[in-house]
VOPA-310712 format. One line per 3 residues: their letters; for each residue z negated, y negated, x of C-alpha. Coordinates in pm, whole numbers. Each point is the difference from the previous one (the first is absolute). Example, Ala and Ser with C-alpha at 12.3 -4.5 7.8 and 13.67 -1.06 7.14 Angstrom:
% VOPA-310712
AS) -780:450:1230  66:-344:137
END
This chain:
% VOPA-310712
MIN) 0:0:0  74:-356:117  -276:-256:-46
LND) 165:-316:-135  -310:-195:102  89:74:361
KKF) 57:-330:185  353:96:103  100:24:-368
SEV) -195:-295:-135  175:-229:246  351:138:-41
TKE) 263:-261:-87  347:16:-146  133:-105:340
DIL) -169:304:159  176:230:-242  340:-173:32
EKY) -14:48:378  41:373:-69  176:22:-335
SEY) 254:-206:-190  -64:-123:-353  265:246:-115
DIF) -193:284:170  -312:-93:-196  176:-12:-337
KHY) 182:325:80  -325:173:101  -142:-45:-350
IGD) 306:23:-225  258:203:190  360:-90:79
FEL) 141:-306:-173  269:-266:40  -75:-370:26
GQT) 101:-187:-312  41:310:-216  -203:15:-321
YKS) -213:306:-69  -266:132:-235  -320:-181:92
PLR) -251:209:198  -271:-240:-120  32:83:-371
RDD) 16:351:-146  132:-134:-331  307:-160:160
DTP) 302:141:-183  264:-233:144  80:-89:363
SFN) -225:-298:71  -106:3:365  171:-91:324
VFH) -61:-94:361  207:-282:143  19:-229:301
SRR) -135:-348:-70  167:-266:209  -265:-250:-105
YGC) -287:207:140  197:189:265  -128:343:-103
LLF) 45:284:-245  -153:-55:-342  -35:226:-301
KDF) 48:-115:-356  -123:184:-306  152:-152:-312
AGR) -335:27:-180  -111:-292:215  -125:132:335
RGD) 160:-95:329  -101:-31:365  38:142:348
CVR) -42:360:115  -379:-37:27  -29:-138:-353
FVQ) 210:293:-115  -239:253:153  -291:-193:-151
ALL) 157:21:-346  120:359:36  -339:137:108
GLG) -213:-234:-210  -178:-153:299  -220:-304:-46
TYQ) 109:-223:286  287:-66:236  -220:106:292
EAL) -74:334:-164  374:57:-32  46:-77:371
QQI) -277:247:82  160:266:-217  340:-48:165
AQD) -167:30:341  -156:327:-116  318:139:-156
MPL) 234:-119:277  -189:36:330  53:-283:243
NHS) 27:259:277  366:105:-13  -79:328:177
ISV) -136:125:-333  261:129:-240  -13:-195:-323
QPT) 27:197:-324  -8:-175:-338  -334:50:-175
QQL) 128:-117:-339  376:-12:-18  142:-69:-343
SLS) 347:92:-114  175:-330:-57  288:88:-226
KIE) 229:-182:-235  -47:77:-368  248:250:-135
CDL) 172:-164:-293  255:193:-203  202:-232:-222
KIV) 261:79:-263  159:-271:-215  141:-23:-351
ARD) 283:-254:7  109:-217:-292  286:-239:-72
WQD) 3:-356:122  -121:-248:-263  10:-377:-49
RDF) -365:-29:104  89:157:337  283:-244:63
AYW) -224:-292:-98  -270:108:246  224:47:301
LLY) 200:-317:-66  -320:-196:62  54:91:365
GIT) 378:-45:-3  63:377:-7  276:146:-218
LPT) 96:350:-108  256:67:278  -265:-71:263
LKR) -257:218:-179  250:285:-3  96:-64:363
YNV) -364:48:102  -55:302:-228  -246:-158:-244
VPI) -40:200:-322  -187:-106:-316  -248:265:-118
SGY) -196:81:-315  -261:192:195  -67:231:291
YHN) -190:311:101  -261:-55:271  -111:339:135
NHW) 101:150:-338  -201:-264:-190  218:-188:-249
VFT) -18:-380:9  172:-189:-282  112:-347:108
KDI) 13:-201:-319  51:-313:211  314:-57:205
AYA) 5:237:296  243:105:271  50:268:262
YLE) 141:-86:341  194:305:121  2:70:373
YKD) 188:281:172  -87:85:359  38:322:197
KVL) 142:168:-313  -319:-74:-196  -8:-217:-314
TYK) -318:-205:-48  -109:-272:-239  -192:-322:-11
IYR) -118:-88:-351  -29:-371:-81  -164:-130:-319
PTA) 20:-382:18  -237:-75:-289  -260:272:62
IKT) -344:-62:152  -19:20:378  -129:359:16
KKW) 289:124:-217  279:-225:128  120:237:275
RNN) 38:373:60  186:112:307  92:317:185
NPY) 244:-161:245  -71:98:362  -129:-298:199
GVH) 315:10:212  221:-82:-300  124:-358:21
QGY) 108:-128:-339  359:-119:18  81:186:322
RQL) 284:203:-155  160:-321:-129  7:-178:337
PAS) 332:-91:160  85:160:333  -65:-333:172
NGL) -63:-363:-86  -125:-326:144  -336:28:-179
LII) -252:253:-130  -305:-102:-202  -300:234:-7
TKS) -211:-53:-310  -255:197:-202  155:98:-332
LKD) 325:120:-149  -15:-286:-250  18:-247:290
VMS) 274:206:167  212:-13:-316  -71:-368:-67
IWE) 90:-95:357  320:206:-10  126:-124:-337
NTN) -83:-366:54  87:-40:369  202:309:98
FPS) -238:45:296  -76:367:76  -365:93:-25
IGV) -235:298:7  -348:38:-145  -278:197:170
QSE) -225:206:-226  -282:-251:40  -97:-287:227
TCF) -243:231:179  282:231:112  151:-24:345
IKE) 349:107:105  81:257:265  118:-167:318
TVV) 321:205:-4  80:-140:-346  -77:-355:116
DEY) 240:58:290  264:117:-247  -44:-312:-213
KFR) 23:-228:303  314:180:114  171:-24:-340
FDR) -111:-355:-92  23:-310:216  -322:-145:-138
VVT) -296:182:-160  -277:-192:-179  -293:83:-229
LFD) -59:-169:-334  -336:133:-114  -229:-148:-264
NDR) -147:-336:87  -361:118:-20  -262:130:242
QGN) 129:357:10  361:-107:32  -85:-240:281
EQA) -196:266:190  284:249:-31  258:-255:110
QSY) -210:-77:308  -15:371:78  379:28:-26
EKM) 40:-297:231  -229:154:260  115:362:-25
YDI) 372:-45:-58  77:-360:97  126:-68:-354
ESL) -28:-357:-124  -166:-70:-335  83:-226:-293
FIP) -212:-95:-301  68:-175:-328  -159:-346:46
DEF) -337:-54:-172  134:-298:-193  195:224:-238
GCK) -305:193:-115  151:350:34  -33:270:262
DFS) 339:169:13  372:-64:-51  38:164:-342
DLV) -283:-213:-139  160:-305:161  319:68:-198
KQV) -209:26:-316  -189:-319:86  276:-239:112
GKQ) 325:169:-101  269:179:198  174:-296:162
DAV) -316:-167:130  -145:333:117  314:75:199
QIL) -8:-342:165  -370:40:88  62:337:165
KKL) 305:-124:190  -205:-294:126  -274:239:118
L) 262:204:183
END
């Protein structure tokens, strides 16, 4: 048994630990293999039934941070504190020193390694015909039927989620993605409450709008939703792709492909705290410049800008940003 009251443990600091292990090593020791920026089932909450946890690099703080969408966030030490229910930051440091010996001659074996896995989500849709209410909704963002069909958007009357039937009495749509010979869906219910607005079984590597990209172009805009991708394409004719969320990162090989095919690559994430943090990460990791809709227009993304100021003004604002 190790006595945590021993002086060598009571005085241990984060710097002592980071001399021997990286922040990634510490996260990995307790939760197993994971990818930065990918969203997983939270190891901090047993009742988590949707992917709601990730570890990412914070440019602002210059370290790895975790974020649990229930409200917790912090560095690797705070994570261990939360995971093991420890009372103080110092207790977490002591526990890490116990679990990951500072003498590298000792082989480190995880004492509590959790399986950090994405939630399996089987989705099947029931399509319906397009209706006037659908056209009215999408026209708010300058998006017409040909563009919706181009990007494989299908109106639905409901869907099966792991064999559980969900009737969507409100307007609802399925975004169809086909990658590696596998068809997956992202369900979007614009008027539903936040917890019911999205259901998704797209792999994280699926970039919305990728299959519709030209072979090459002078510009590529990376944004965070298919709605923005479609609005940008229809109103400006600029090619764009949407990552699955603003907490997702892109493989470096894919970034290299984009930079090879397109003369200029920029991000246009939401103008809010999360969007700003992600844009900073993209700048640091990939050397990709970032754009934001100016605060003065009171909207976070391009599709909402079209709704707010109209197509012509929105196009001029984006061209000015570029």
